[in-house]
N, C-alpha and C positions, 0 to 999 in steps of 0.2 A: 580471212584465213587465220587459222590457229595451229600451232605446232605444240603438242603436249609432251614432247619427248623428255622434258625436264622434270616432269611432275614426280617421278619416283626416285630422283637422285638424292643422295645424302649430303652432297656438297652444297656449300652456301650458294645461293642464286643471286646473280647480278643482272638487273634489268637495265639495258641501255636504250633510251627512248630517242627517236629521231622523227622528223616529219618533213623537213625541207631539204633541198639540194645542198645548201652550204653545210647543214648538219651532217648529211651523208658523206660529203667530202672530208670534213674534219674528223668524223668518227671512224671512217673506214680503216685508217692505220691502227687506231686503238682496238677496233674489232679484230683485226688481223693478229695483233699481239695477244689479246685475251683468248683467242681461239688456237693459239700455238700449243705445241705438245706440253710445255711446262705448265701453262695455266689451265689446261684441260683437267689436270689432276688437282687443281686448287679451287676451281669454281665452275659453276654452270652459267653460261652467258645466254641471255635471251635478248634478241634485238627486236624491239617493238616500234612499229611505225604508225603514226596517226594519219598518214596520207595527205599531209598539208600540201606537198608538191608531189603527188603520187607517181606520175609517169617518169618525170625527169629524175626523181629520187631513185627509182629502180634502175634506170639506165646508168646513173652515177655509181651505184653500188656494184653493178655488173662490171663496170670498168675496173673495179678493185677486186673482182672475183668474190664479192660478198653478197649476202642475201638477207631477206627479212624473215624472222620467225613468226611474228604476229603482225598482221596488217589490219588496222582498224578502218581504213578507207573512209575517213570522216568528211573530207572536203567535197562540197557540192558547188555548182555554179552560183556566182553572185552571193556567196555566203559571207556575212560580215564577221569581224573578229570576235565580237561578243558571242555570237551563236557558235562559232567554231570553238572558242574557249570552253563554253558550257559543255559541248559534246565531248571535247578532249578530256576535260576534268572528270566527267562522269564515266566515260568508257575506260580511261586508264585506271581509275579507282576500281572499277569492276574487274579488270584484268589482274591488278595487284592482289585482289582478294582471292582470286582463283589459283594463283601460282604459289606454291609452298616454299617456305624457307627463304624468302627474300631478305637479304642482308644489306642490300645497297641498290639505290636507283641512280643511274648516271644520266645527266642531261648535259647538253652542249649549247653554249651561246645564250641568245636572248630572244628566242622565238616564242610565239604563243604556245607551241608544243612544249617547249622546255618549261615554261611557267606552269602550265596545267599539270604536267607530269610531276614536277617538284612539289607543288602544293598537294597533289593527290597523295604522294608518298609521305609528306610531312604530316598530313592529317591521319595517316595510318601508322605513325611513329616509325616509319622506315627512313634510315639515314639517306641523305641526298649528297651526291658528289657532283660538283659543278665544274665542267671543263670550260676554260676561257673565262674564269672569274675575274672580277676587279676592273673590267673595262668601264670607263666613265666619261661621259661628255658633260655631265653636270647641267644638262638642259633636258627636262622631261619631255619636251616637244621635239627634240632633235638628237637622235632619231626616235620617232614614235612608232610603235609602243616599246621599242627595244630597251630604251633607257629605263623605263619603269620596270620592265620585266626583269632586267638583270639586278636591279636593286633588291627586288623582292626575293629572287632566287638566291642571291648571295646571303641574304639575311636569314634564310632557313636551311642553308647547306651546312653539312658537317665537314666535308672535305672540299676545299676550294683550290682548284688548280689554276693559279695565276700564270699567264704566259710570260710576264716580264716582272722585273723588280718594281717598275713603276706601278703596275697593276696591284702588286702586293702592298705597296705603300698606300694606295687608294683604299684598300680594304682595311689596313691598320688605322687609317684616319677615321673609319667608321666603327672603330672599337671592336673589330673582329679579331679574335685571338690568334696570335702568331702561330700557335701549335696546330691550328686548323688550315693554315695557308701554306701552299707549296708552289715555288716557282719552278715550272716545268718546261717552259717554251710552249709554242702553239702547235697543236696537232695538225693545223692546216698547212704549216710549213713542212711537216712530215710528208703529207700527201703531195704537196707541190714538188718537193725534191725527189720523191719517188718517181713521179711521171716525167720530171725533167731528165732524169738519168736513163729512162727507158728508151730503147730504140724502137721506133714505130715501124710496123710493116706497111701500114697505109698512111701516107703523108697527107695532111689536110690541104685541099686546094688553095685555101687562103694562105697557108704557110708557104706553099710553092710559089704563089704569086708574089708574096713579100720578098722571099729570097731572090727571085728573079729581078725584082725592082732594084734591090740593093746591089746585086751582082752586075747587072747589065747597064744600069744608068751611067751615063757620062758624069752627070752631076748626082752624087749620092743622095738618094731620097731620105728624108726624115720621116719615120713612121710614128704616127700618133694613134695609140689605142684608146678608144673612148668607151666607157660603160656608164650608163645612168638608168636607174630604175626605182630610186627611193620614193616611197609613197608621199613623204612630206615635201618632196621636190617636184611633184607633179605640176604645181602652180608655177614653177620656174623653168619648165621644159623649153618654152619659147625663148627665154633669155639665154639658156645654155646652148640651144641649137643655133641661135643667132651668132653667138661667139664662134661656134664650130664652122658655120657657113662663112663668116668673115675671114677666119684663118685659112680655110680651104681656098677662098677666092684670092686672098693676098699672096699665098704661097702655092699657086696653082701648079707650078713646075717643080717645086722643091719639096712638097709635103704630100704624104698619103695618109688619109684618116681611115681607120678601121673601126666601125661601130656595130657591134653585135646588138641587134634590136631585141629588147626584152619581150617575152610573150604577152605581157600586160597590154590589152588592146588599146587602152587610152594612150600609153606611151607610143606604141607602134604607129598609130594614126598620125600623131603630131610630128614625130621624128621623120617619118617618110615624107610627109607633106613639105616639111621645111628643107630637107637635105637631099631630095631626090635628083636635083638637076646638075650637081657638080661631079665631074668625071673622077676627081681625086678623092672623093668621099665614098667609101665602099660600105653600104648598108648590108649586113649579113645576118643570117640566123644565129641564135645563141650557139656559142662554140662548145663542142663537147669537151669535158674536163680533161680527157687524156690528150687533147691537142693544145689546150690552153697554155701550158707552160712554155711550149716552143714558140707560140705566137707572141706571148708576152716577152720572151727573150729577144725576139726579132724586132720588137718595138723600141723606139728611142725615148718617147714621152708617154706617160699615162695620164689621161684626163678622166676623172671618175667622181661619182658620188657614192660608190660602193664601200663596203667594209673590208672584206677579206682580201681584195686586190691590193689594198694598202700594204698588207703584210707580205704578199707574194712579190709585188713589184720591188719593195724594199729589199727583199732577199736577193734579187738580181741586181741591185744597185741602180734601179731605174728611177728617174725623178718623177714625182707624182704631184699633179695639180688637183687639189681636192675641191670639188664644187659643192661644198657644204659650209655651213656656218660654224659647225662644231665637229669634233671627232673624238671618239673614244679610244683612239690609238695615237695619243700625242707624242709618244716616243719618237715617231718618225719626224715630227716637226722639230723637236729639240736636237735631233741628229742631222737635220738639214735635208732629209730625203723627201719629206712631204711639205708642200706649201698649201696652207689653208686659205683659200681664195674666196669661197662663197659662190653664189650663182649669178652675180652681176656680170653682164656680158662684157663690158669694157675691161673689168679687172681680169677676167679669164683670158681675154685676148692679149692683154699686156703681159701677163705671166707666161703665156705660151710663146709670145714673141721674144721675150728675154731668154727663154730656154733655147729656142731655135737659134738665136744669135750666138749663144754660148757654145752650143754644139758645133756650129759652123766655124767658130773661131778658135776658142781656147780648148774646146772639148770639156766634158764634164769632169770635175775633180772626183776623186774616189769617194763614193758614198758608202756609208756604213751598211753592211749587208746582214749581219747576224742580230738585228734588233729584236726580232720576234721569235726566233727559235733556230735550232741547229739540226733538226730532223730526228731528234731522239725523245721528243716529248711523250709520245705514246708509250715508250718503254718505261719512262719514269713514272707515268701515271699508273700503268699496270702494276708496277712494283709497289707503289704506295697503296693501291687498292688491296693487294695481297697482304701487306703488313696490317692494314686496317681490319681485314676480315679475320686475321689470326691474332689480333690484339698485340701487335709488335711495334706499334707506333709509340713515340714518347708520350708520357703523361701530359695532361693539360698544364700549361704555364700557370703557376699560382697567381700571377698578376691578373689572370682572366677570371678568377673566381668572383662570385657576387660581392663578397666583402671587400676585396681589393679594389674593384671597380667603383663601388660606392664610396670607399674611403678617398679615392683620388678625386672624385667629383666633390665630395664634402669639403676637401681641403680648399678648393677654389671657391666654393659657395659660402662657406661659413667662416673662413679665416678672418674676414673683415670684421666679424662680430666678436670673435674671441680667439685668443691665441692658445687657450687651454682646452679647446673643444675636444671631445672624445673621438672626433672623426679624423684627427690629424694622422698623417702618415708616420710610420716609424722612421728613424734616422736612416736606417738601411734602405727603406723604400724611397726616401727623398734622394739619396745618392743615385739609386737606380733610375730615378725619373728626372734626372737633371734637365733633359730636353723639354720637360713640361714647366720648367721654372718660369715665373712671370717676366724675368729679365731677358728671356731668350725668345726671339721671333724668327721663324723660318721664312724670311722674306728675300731669299736669294736663290739663285740657280745652283745646281750641283757643280762641283769643281770641274769635271771633265767637260761639261757644256760651256762653262765660262772660258776655259782654256781653248777649246776648239773654236769658239766664236772669235776670240782674240786673234788666233792664227788666221782664220778666214778673212778677217778685216784688214790684216796687214800683209797678206801675200800679194806681191806685185802682179799686175796684169801680164798676160802672156805676150811674149815678144813676137810680133807679126811683121812680115815684110809689107812694103807699101802696096804691092799687088794684092796681098791677103786682106789688108785693111779696106781696099776699094771693093772687095767682095762682100764686106759686111753690110747689113741693112743700116741705112742712115736716113735721117729726116731730110738731108740735103742731097741734091743732085745738081750737076752743072746746068741742067735745063732750067733750074730755078734761080739762076744768077741775078736776074732782074727783079726778083721779089724783095720787097722791103725788109722782110724778116731776116734775110741773109746778107744785108748790106754791111760793108766793112769800112772802118776808118783806119788809115795807115799813118803811124807817127814815126818819123825817122829822125834820130838825133845825130846832128853833125857837131864837130868841134874844131879840129884843125887839120883834117885830112882834105887836101885840095883836090878838085876835079871829080869828086864823087857825086855831086848833086845831079848832074845830067844823067849819069849812069843809073842813079836811083829812080829818077822820074821815068826813064825809058823802061827800066825793069818792072815798075809798078803798072805802067800803061800796057805792057805786053802780057800781063797776067791774064789767063783764060777767064778768071773772075777778078776783074780789076776793082780797086777800092772806090767807094763812092766819094770819099774825101781823102786828100793827102795833106799831111802837115809835115813841114820841115822845121825842126827846132834847133837852135844853137844859143847857148847861154854863156856870156862872158868869153866868147871865142876870140882868140888872138887874130883870127882871120875873118872877122865878121864882115868887113867891107868886101873882101874877095868873095865870100859866100853870097852877099847881096847881089853882086854883079853876075855871078854864075846863075843864080835863080832868076834874076831879071831877064837875062838872055834866054833862058829856057821858056819863061812865060811868053815872051815875044814870039819865039819860034812856034810854040803851041797855038797861040792865037792865030798866027798866019796860016797854020795848017788846019784850023777849024776844030781842034780838040778843046772840049768845054769842061773837062773834069776840074773841079775846084782844087786849087793848090794854094795852101796857106803857109805862112811862115810865122814863127814866134821866136823873137830874139830879144835879148836884153843884156844889160851890163851886170846884173846880179848873177852870181855863180850858183845856179840851182842844181848844178852837177847832175847826177844820174836820176834824181827824184823828180826833176822838173817835167820830164816827158810823161811820167805817169800822172802827175797832177793835171797835165793837159788831157791825157787819155780819160781821166775821170769825168771830163765835161763833154765827151762825145755823145752824139744822139743815136748813132747806129747801134744795132744789137751786138755787133762784134767789133773788136779793135785789135790791131796788131802793132806792137811797138818793136822797133828795130834798132840794134846797134848799127852804126854806119858801115861796119866791115862785113855784115851779114846780108849781102845782096842776093835776094831769092831768085830762083829760076821761074819759068813761066807758069807752072801749075802749082806753085807752093801754096797760094791762098786757097785754091780749089781743094788741094789735098787736106789742108787744115780744116776747112769747113766740113768736108766729108767726115773726117776723123772725130772732130769735136761733137758732131751730131749723131755719133753711134752711142749705144748704151755703155759699152765697155771702156771707151777712151774719152769720156767727157772730162776734160781737164785743161790746164794751161799747157800749150804746146810750144816747144822751143827748138833751137838749133843745136844746142849743147846742154849738158846738165851735169849735176854733181850728186852722187849718192853719198851721204855722210859717213856711213860705215859699211862698205862692201867687204865681202870676204876676199875676193880675188885681187882687188886693188883699191887704192884710195886716191881718187883724182877725177878729172872731168871725163864725161862721155860725149863723143861726137863721131859723126860719120859711121855709125853702125848701120848695117843693112836691115835692122829690125827696129821697131819702136821700143823704147826702153823707159820704164817708169823710174823716176828719180825723185829726190827730195827738192831739188832746185833746178830750174832751167834758166838758160841765158842765151845771148846772141839775138834771139827774137822771143816775143811773148805773144802768142795768139790766144785770145780769150774772149769770153763774154764781157761786155762793158760793165755789167753789174759786179763782177768780181774785183774790179780795180779798186772800188771804194773800200774793200776789206783791208787793203794794204795800209790804210790810214787810220785804222781803229786803235793801233798801239803806237806808243812813242817810238820814233826812229832810234835805232841803236847806234848807227854810224852816219856820217855825212859824206865821207869821201867815196864810199862804195857800200855794197850790201843791199841795194834796192831790190835785186832779184830775190835775195834771201827773205827780206821783209814781205814781199808780195806772196811768195810761195808758202811761207810759214802761215801767214794770216789767212790765206785762202783755204789751206788745209784745216786750220784750227777752227775757223768760223763757219765754213760752208762745205767741209769735207771734199774740197776740190783737189784732185791730184795733179801731178806734173809728169809730162812725157817728152822725151827727146824724139823728134820726128825721124823716121828712117831715111837713109840715103839709098837711092836706087841707081846703082852703077850702070845698069843697062838702059835706063831712061832717066836722065838727069833733070828732066823738066819739073819734077816734084821736089827737088832738093832745096834746102833753105839757105844756100850760099853759093857763091860763084866759084869757078875753077881756080881763080887767083886769090882765094880767101886768105891764105896765110900771108901772101905778099902784102895784101891790103891791111891786114891786121897788124903786121909787124911795123907798119909805117905810122902806127897810132901813138896814143899818149899814156898807155897804162904803165906807170912807173913802179919802182920797187916799193915805195911806201904803200901804194894801193894793194900790191900783191901781199904785203905783210898784213894789211888790214883784213884782206879776204881770208888769209890763212888763220888769223886769230878768230874770225867769225866761224870758220868751218871747224876748227879744232876745239874752241872753247865755248862757243855759244850755240852749238847745234841742238842742244836739248831744250831750247826755249820755244817749244811749241810744235816741233816737227818730229816725225817718227824716224827711226832708223830702218832702212830698206830691208834689212835681214833680221829685224827683231823677232819676226814670227818663228825663227828657228830656235829661239830660246825656250827650253823645256823646263827651266827652273820653277820651283814653287816660290813666288815672290810675294812678300808682304809689304804693302805700301804704307809708310808711316807719314802722316801729315800733322805737324805740330807748329803752332805759332809762337809758343813760349820756349825760349832757349834753355831755361833750366829744366823744364819738363822733357825736352828732347834728349838732353844728356841722361837724365835719370831713367827715362823709358828705354833708351837704347841699351843701357847697362842691364836693366831688368829683362828685356826681351832676350838678350844674349844668354842669360841664365835659364830662361824658361822654355824657349822653343827649340824644336828639333834642329840639328845641325844641317839638315837637308833643305831648310827653309832660308831663303835669302831675305835680308832686310833692305828695303829701298826707302831712303830717307829724303823727303822733299824739303830742301832748305836752299838758302842763297849760295853758301859755299862752306867748305870744311872749317875754315878758320873761325867762322862766326860761333861755332859750337864750343870751341876751346877744347876739343878732344884730340888726343894724339892719333896719328895715322895708325899706330899699332893697335889701337882700340877699335878701329873701324874695319877690321878684316872681313867681317860678315856684312858690312854695310855698304850698299851702293848708293852714292849721293846723287840726287837729281837737282840741278841748279835752276834757279829762276822759275819756280813753279808758277808764280804770279807775275806776269809781265807788268801788271798795273803798279807793282811796287817800284818800278823804275822811275815813275814820275816824281818830279821834285815837289810839286804842289801836293797838298793834302787830298787824298783820294776818299770819296764818300764810302760809307759802309756798304751801300748797295753796289757800287762799282767794284769794291774788293770781292764781294761775294760773287758777282757776275764773272769777274776775271777768272777766279779759281774754278768756278762752275764750268766755264768754257774750256779751260785748260785740262781738266781732269782726264778726259778721254784720250787726249794725246799722250799724256804721261803714262797712262795705263797701257797704251799700245806700244810705246817705247820700251817700257820696263817689263811688259807682259805680267804685270801684277794681277792677282785675282782676289786679294783681300785688302781692305782698308782699315788702318788703325788710327784713331784720333784720341786726343785728350780733351773731352768736351768741357771740362771744368775751366780750362784756360783758353778755350776757343773763342774766336771772334767771328766776324762776318765771313771771312775767308773759309773758315772751317765749315760753316753752315753751307756755303756754296759747294764745297768738296763733298760733304756728306749727302747733300741733295742729289748731286750728279751720280754718286755711287748708288744711291737708292733707286734712281730711275733706271740705272743699268743692271739692277738686281744683283749688286755686289754685297757680299757679307761685310758688315761694318762692326768693328770691335771698338767700343768706347770705354776709355778709362775715365771714370767720374770721381774726382777727388773732392769730397764734400767739404773739406776744410779749406779748399783753395778755389772756390767758385768765383769767377770774375764777373759773370753776367748771368743771373738766374734765368732770364728769359731765353737767352741763346743756349745755355746748358740744357734746358728742358727740350728745346727743339731738337738738339742733337740726340738726346736720349730717346725721344719718340721715333726718330728715324733709324736708330741703330739696331743691329740684329741682336747684340748682347751688350749689356751695361755692367761693367765691373766696378762696383762701388767700393770706395775706401775712405775712411775718416782719418787715416794716418799717412797721407801722401802715397808714395809708391811702396810702402810697407804693407803688402797685401796679406790678408788672412789665408790660411791654408785652404779653406773651402773656395775662396775666390780664385786662387791659383789653379785649383783643380778644375773649376768651371771653365777657366780660360783654356787650359790644356785640353780638356774634353771637347770644347768648342772647336779648337783647331783640328782635332782628329775628325770631328763631324764634317767640317767644311772641306777637308782635303781627302 
């Protein structure tokens, strides 16, 4: 079919070429704008279709009230891509030759249609405009042939409409001129938002069923929308279907899966054979586009290998599990909306399980929605096309000229041979091209991403009641209490509280999940003989009644104080261990509750009866008897944990002897294994899960905690809290913090004074040292400086620490300091650095932190270490005169700060 109504117009002609359903969806809003009254007076638009998806393309256009002007109808049954490309290239070339006054050919995306049309136009010297330019997976096989197609199309296009700043940067990396790239948003989002806002007269039966499920179910159903059709994923269909089947089976009563089956017969056959037997997996025909936004909105999780749905689901804030090895839309990954999982069945299942658990418990945190567009991309593109046709666009950037590009390459290639080569850039060009300097490496993530990741890592888990925790999926159930993997050793420390031994034994024996082994420990107790008699009587009574649970004692004259019980716990053989203060006598379901909680995904951590957040906004003190679980920095009263975590407590030198064992345990577990701490909730309606008895306070007040111990604990809490643990509310800090780590006292003083002069007042300086006095700087000079003490716990040892140990300590500690201070940039002085600096810089590099290295060539202490630090740093600021920097070096430093913030 051909429509020749445009042949006699004097207006410039724009050909818009489509062939597939996705192209029709994403181009329809643009067609609508270009056919509006304003643009009818500016250009003639011809919509040409190759017919790659002929029938569904027409249906899609019809839903937008649009139509095709020229239909080439090229697709035939079982036609391979090569044959289709040949036909499309030949036939579009013929059409372009017939139509007069063509000033622009517009293609969309990465299809074979788009490739053929863009090449046909380029060979006829017709400018090409590429809608959705700059998408890159950097893997030519994934997706295939789309990745190849878009590289070629972008390389020959005159106007490149990038949907995001990320896509624009990808094009710039390929040396495409800035003046040809326009960030417009994605036209697919225009289409999606248009249909989402429309009120439908006919509601899809699928949508009706979904709404009824959500509305009428006593237990709210979680809806998973699945799409899969990629050609390169055909070999993985069975693995993906296996994951979907296992999810459907595991969550038979909780989850409904909606899977529109693609028309491709290969996919249809495999999918239907695999998934036909499960009642909660609904295999449906492809969903009409005008119904799709509502169905997507009703879904809770999206499981896909598709492209456009990544953009659409992100717009609604839906979490996406991507069953591909690569994606050309990585913006969603960096913003936390998309999880790139691949096609492995086990990985897909685990990712879905975690999302289901999160939705069921804490709910999904707010996901960024405007990543790919705001619904106005088509208007922007149409405006740019008009400016192009009437020569109103800015002139080409001079740096994109042949000479400028060759000069830039020549500088890198030839400067090693001659400093006077005629290919050198001018001084003005050098300043403009600071970011191309050899001393600068873009090896870090953007500031907003670094900051958002820090916040997400430090936000406490949601506070749930015990009833809500029991509703969470857990690897443990009370029916598994006799399984060895869930066996528990109980360690109870006694000292001088009389009459408690029998209560303790009875309490532990009455547990719904009783310990496999019970230890009663008392070191240098003034009532050791009395305790021996109590325990002896209990053993006799138990033997007579036939109870065979092992009960052991560990007593001694040496005062091992609070640490001795953990040294004993270190030697347990069971997978779990719980250590008790003798005043925290648990109720009958406490161990069962702890096992369920610790085996959930969200609350894997050391569980206790009470706890302390180091710096809370509302108060400063212990937490206990809350009706919800509370994440804290330190727990006490009881410590329920995996036995492997106990050994972490003894990796560092003990700071105190009289007390502080809970602090050492929790700090080390967080530092070395990312294990968090939680105070278990109190259920006033059902006390059986509580971690203490009704007379807890009375028992506790009869104990031996004296004023000296209280003072010791206050000192630890107030003065030593930054030695490895985070602050619970640190994620609320929105400052721009610059972390300075320096091993040399003189350099620290000089650099602080220099930074105070050079950096913007909005940036806070965080200095990692032992204490203020060591620097010899007045408090008045430290107004902009936040001091972090004891960056390296290894420094506390009296013996000489090896270089490797120093490096390892600072490496381990870096992430905790970053979380506490919310720092997003690291500054070091590599010339005076030692092993500790190497550890810090290595950790920063692994976390994709920007690293600023001051390298003072006249003060290098270790050439080898200095070179390692330079190689890992993002920018090296060299000076041969101490901290008296040259003007160019200062400018590079300040420009770099602007770039990273």
